C-alpha positions in Angstrom: 47.1 39.9 190.4 44.6 39.0 187.8 44.6 35.5 186.3 45.7 35.2 182.6 45.8 32.3 180.2 48.3 32.2 177.3 47.8 30.7 173.9 50.8 30.3 171.6 50.1 29.5 167.9 52.5 27.4 165.9 51.1 27.6 162.3 53.1 24.7 160.8 52.2 21.1 159.9 53.7 18.2 157.9 50.7 18.3 155.6 47.3 19.8 155.6 44.6 17.4 156.7 41.5 17.0 154.5 39.1 18.5 157.1 41.3 21.2 158.6 40.5 24.9 158.3 42.9 26.1 161.0 45.6 28.6 160.2 48.4 26.2 159.4 50.5 25.0 156.5 53.7 23.0 155.7 57.0 25.1 155.9 60.7 24.6 155.5 63.2 24.8 158.3 64.2 28.4 157.4 60.6 29.6 157.6 60.1 27.9 161.0 63.3 29.5 162.4 62.2 33.0 161.1 58.8 32.5 162.7 60.2 31.5 166.1 62.5 34.5 166.1 59.5 36.8 165.4 57.4 35.0 168.0 60.1 35.7 170.7 60.1 39.4 169.7 56.3 39.5 169.9 56.5 38.0 173.4 58.8 40.7 174.5 56.2 43.3 173.5 54.0 42.2 176.4 56.2 43.1 179.3 53.9 46.0 180.4 50.8 43.9 180.0 52.4 41.0 181.8 53.1 43.0 184.9 49.4 43.0 185.8 48.8 39.3 185.5 49.6 35.9 186.9 49.6 33.2 184.2 47.5 30.1 185.2 47.8 28.1 182.0 49.6 28.0 178.7 48.4 26.2 175.6 50.7 25.7 172.6 48.5 24.9 169.6 48.5 24.9 165.9 49.1 23.5 163.4 51.5 21.0 164.8 53.6 22.5 167.6 55.5 19.2 168.0 57.0 19.8 164.6 59.4 22.4 166.1 62.7 21.2 167.5 63.1 20.9 171.2 65.7 23.8 171.1 63.1 26.1 169.4 60.4 25.1 171.9 62.9 25.8 174.7 63.7 29.2 173.4 60.0 30.1 173.3 59.4 29.1 176.9 62.6 30.8 178.1 61.3 34.0 176.6 57.8 33.4 178.1 59.2 33.0 181.6 61.4 36.1 181.2 58.3 38.2 180.4 55.4 36.6 182.3 54.9 35.4 185.8 53.7 31.8 185.4 52.2 29.9 188.4 54.4 27.1 189.7 51.5 24.7 189.2 50.3 26.1 185.9 48.8 23.7 183.4 51.1 23.8 180.3 49.8 21.9 177.3 51.4 21.2 173.9 49.4 19.7 171.0 51.4 16.9 169.4 50.9 14.7 166.3 52.0 11.1 166.4 55.0 10.7 164.2 56.5 14.1 165.2 57.4 13.0 168.8 60.8 11.9 169.9 62.4 11.1 173.2 64.6 14.1 172.8 61.6 16.4 172.3 59.7 14.9 175.2 62.7 15.5 177.5 63.0 19.1 176.2 59.3 19.7 176.8 59.6 18.6 180.4 62.6 20.9 180.9 60.6 23.7 179.4 57.8 23.1 182.0 55.3 21.4 179.7 53.2 19.0 181.8 50.3 18.1 179.6 50.2 16.6 176.0 47.2 16.7 173.7 47.6 14.0 171.0 45.7 14.4 167.8 44.8 10.8 167.1 41.3 11.1 165.7 40.7 7.4 165.0 42.3 4.0 165.7 41.3 2.8 162.2 44.1 3.3 159.7 41.7 3.6 156.8 39.8 6.4 158.5 43.1 8.1 159.3 44.1 7.9 155.7 40.7 9.4 154.7 41.3 12.3 157.0 44.7 13.0 155.5 46.6 12.2 158.8 50.3 11.5 158.5 50.3 8.7 161.1 49.0 5.2 161.7 47.4 4.0 164.9 50.6 2.0 165.6 52.7 5.2 165.3 50.3 6.9 167.7 50.8 4.0 170.2 54.6 4.4 169.9 54.3 8.2 170.6 51.8 7.7 173.5 53.9 5.0 175.2 57.0 7.1 174.7 55.3 10.0 176.5 54.3 7.8 179.4 57.8 6.4 179.7 59.1 10.0 179.8 56.9 10.7 182.8 53.9 12.6 181.3 50.9 11.8 183.5 48.4 14.2 182.0 47.5 13.3 178.4 44.5 14.1 176.2 43.5 12.3 173.1 41.5 14.0 170.4 39.0 11.9 168.5 36.6 12.7 165.5 33.3 11.0 164.8 31.2 11.0 161.6 34.3 10.5 159.4 33.5 9.5 155.8 33.1 5.7 155.6 32.9 5.4 159.4 30.3 3.1 161.0 28.8 3.1 164.5 30.8 -0.1 165.2 34.1 1.4 164.1 33.5 4.5 166.2 32.7 2.3 169.3 35.9 0.4 168.6 37.9 3.7 168.6 36.3 4.8 171.8 37.0 1.5 173.7 40.5 1.1 172.3 41.4 4.7 173.4 39.7 4.4 176.8 41.6 1.2 177.5 44.8 3.2 177.2 43.8 5.1 180.3 44.5 8.7 179.2 43.4 11.4 181.6 41.3 13.2 179.1 39.4 12.6 175.8 38.0 15.2 173.5 35.4 13.8 171.1 34.2 16.0 168.3 31.8 15.4 165.4 33.3 16.2 162.0 32.2 19.5 160.6 32.7 20.1 156.9 34.3 23.6 156.7 34.7 25.8 153.7 38.2 25.9 152.2 39.0 22.3 153.0 39.3 19.3 150.7 36.3 17.7 152.4 34.3 20.8 151.5 35.3 20.3 147.8 34.2 16.6 148.1 31.2 16.8 150.3 30.2 20.4 151.0 28.4 21.2 147.8 26.7 17.9 147.1 29.4 16.9 144.7 30.4 13.6 146.3 31.5 11.0 143.9 30.3 7.9 145.6 32.7 5.7 143.7 35.7 7.8 144.5 35.0 9.0 148.1 33.3 7.1 150.9 29.9 8.5 151.9 29.5 10.5 155.1 27.5 8.6 157.8 23.8 9.3 157.6 22.0 11.3 160.3 20.8 8.1 162.1 24.4 6.7 162.3 25.8 10.1 163.4 23.2 10.4 166.1 24.1 6.9 167.4 27.8 7.7 167.5 27.0 10.9 169.4 24.8 9.0 171.9 27.2 6.1 172.4 30.2 8.4 173.2 29.1 9.4 176.7 27.8 5.9 177.6 31.0 4.1 176.6 33.4 6.6 178.1 31.4 6.5 181.4 32.0 2.8 181.5 35.8 3.5 181.7 35.6 6.2 184.4 35.4 9.4 182.2 32.9 12.0 183.2 31.5 14.5 180.7 32.3 18.0 181.9 31.7 19.9 178.7 29.7 19.2 175.5 32.7 17.6 173.7 35.1 16.8 176.6 35.5 13.9 179.0 38.0 13.6 181.9 39.0 11.5 184.8 38.2 13.2 188.1 40.5 16.2 188.6 41.9 16.1 185.1 39.6 18.5 183.4 41.5 20.8 181.0 42.0 23.9 183.2 42.8 26.1 180.1 39.5 25.3 178.5 37.6 25.7 181.7 39.1 29.2 182.0 38.0 30.0 178.4 34.4 28.9 179.1 34.4 30.9 182.3 35.6 34.1 180.4 39.0 34.2 182.1 41.2 36.7 180.2 43.6 35.1 177.7 46.3 36.5 175.5 47.0 34.9 172.1 50.5 35.1 170.8 51.5 34.2 167.2 50.1 34.4 163.7 46.3 34.8 163.8 46.0 34.2 167.5 42.9 35.5 169.3 42.8 37.3 172.6 40.3 38.5 175.2 41.8 41.2 177.3 40.2 44.0 179.3 36.7 43.2 177.8 38.2 43.5 174.3 38.4 40.7 171.7 40.7 40.8 168.7 43.0 38.5 166.7 46.4 39.1 165.2 47.1 39.4 161.5 46.8 36.1 159.6 49.3 36.7 156.8 52.8 35.4 157.6 54.7 38.0 155.5 52.7 40.8 157.2 53.2 39.3 160.6 57.0 39.1 160.1 57.2 42.7 158.7 55.0 44.2 161.5 57.1 42.5 164.1 60.2 44.0 162.6 58.7 47.5 162.3 57.0 47.5 165.7 53.5 48.0 164.1 50.3 46.9 165.8 49.5 43.3 165.0 45.9 43.4 166.1 42.9 43.2 163.7 39.1 43.2 164.1 39.3 44.8 167.6 35.9 44.6 169.3 35.2 46.2 172.7 32.3 44.2 174.2 29.1 45.9 175.3 27.4 44.8 178.5 24.9 42.9 176.3 27.8 41.1 174.4 29.3 40.0 177.7 26.0 38.7 179.0 25.5 36.7 175.9 29.0 35.2 176.2 28.5 34.4 179.9 25.4 32.3 179.0 26.5 30.4 175.9 30.1 29.8 177.0 29.0 28.9 180.6 26.2 26.6 179.4 28.8 24.5 177.5 29.9 23.1 180.9 27.8 20.3 182.4 27.7 22.2 185.7 26.1 25.1 184.0 26.1 28.7 185.2 25.4 30.5 188.5 22.7 33.1 188.8 24.6 34.7 191.7 27.8 35.0 189.6 25.8 36.6 186.7 24.5 39.2 189.1 27.9 39.8 190.5 29.3 40.3 187.0 26.6 42.5 185.6 24.6 44.1 188.4 21.4 42.6 187.2 19.7 39.5 188.2 19.6 36.7 185.6 15.8 36.8 185.8 15.7 40.5 184.9 17.6 39.9 181.7 16.7 36.3 180.7 13.7 35.3 182.8 11.3 34.7 179.9 14.0 32.8 177.9 14.9 30.6 180.8 11.2 29.9 181.6 10.5 29.0 177.9 13.6 26.7 177.6 12.7 25.1 181.0 9.2 24.3 179.7 10.7 22.9 176.5 12.9 20.7 178.8 16.1 22.2 177.4 17.2 23.7 180.7 17.2 22.5 184.2 17.0 25.1 187.0 18.0 24.1 190.5 18.4 26.8 193.1 21.3 29.0 191.9 22.3 26.7 189.0 21.1 26.7 185.4 22.3 24.0 183.1 21.5 22.1 179.9 19.4 19.0 180.1 20.3 16.0 177.9 17.8 17.3 175.3 19.3 20.7 175.6 22.8 19.4 175.0 21.6 17.6 171.9 20.4 20.9 170.4 22.8 23.3 172.2 23.2 25.6 169.2 19.4 26.3 169.3 19.6 26.9 173.0 22.5 29.3 172.8 20.8 31.4 170.1 17.9 32.0 172.5 20.2 34.0 174.7 21.2 36.5 172.0 20.0 40.0 173.1 
């Protein structure tokens, strides 16, 4: 049977963070219950699709999935297991925000088969957390993290954000070392991007920053130092970089993300969730009222359906695969597309190799350190 990854979207949060452009919003208990019922009905729709696949990983994201009750999460997973064949050793992740985790929920997650938690910490500095609009303090995170360890979770990721307004290189280094000393299995370290539609965009995106009211963003030099210090500091603590923004202890790389970067098929379930099935990409409707109504009437939930051309698939193979530090395989490219990688991208690879952006060794092509630093430029070179 073919391998399949599942993504389950829970579009609720306690409050919207200042930097967040994800499809999420606060909601009352009635709205959450209505959504969970609709989600279970959607899952039932996939019985025919599910018969052709074996699920290797499940990722419950949001929003803040940990905002749901343990009963609601249990109901979702009960329905998933009724419809899909899930590997006995599947990696099953839930995103959790400190302050929304309880002993009861942790026990419920274990019973549901969840075996990996991804904590959205972002910073150990409470002023920086406040600036981001997070609902928790570092102390509350520690309480949630320790509780998860005591409950037996031995695969934990911690999300961090650099280049936060008011952040210094020193405070970022303090965040990295403090988190690394907790010995999580995985750390995701992202640089802040100011996205349209967020409060940060209103404050910083149009050059309208009121320096007296809002702390300034770190300058380019400070942001570069934060970026460069990340890998060095985490290496000191035994974390290896296996993707541009992700670090793990040996054997604890996120299998769900590795599948995504390797173009494993995945099915997105829930409001706005994206899918890649049978060489077709699409996302589900993003309006909650429409989602609930379409579930009830049996209408198609899909929007922006795109069947990939061979050229589209080749481009994705390159810029998704090159995100991984191990790079991509020329043999695998030929097996996928029936053309050698030199036939399609020979000139581009030679150019980028001369610019010291790519390193070519036998069958492997990967980004150099310089290439990682300007990865968006490199990826654009592979557009056909």
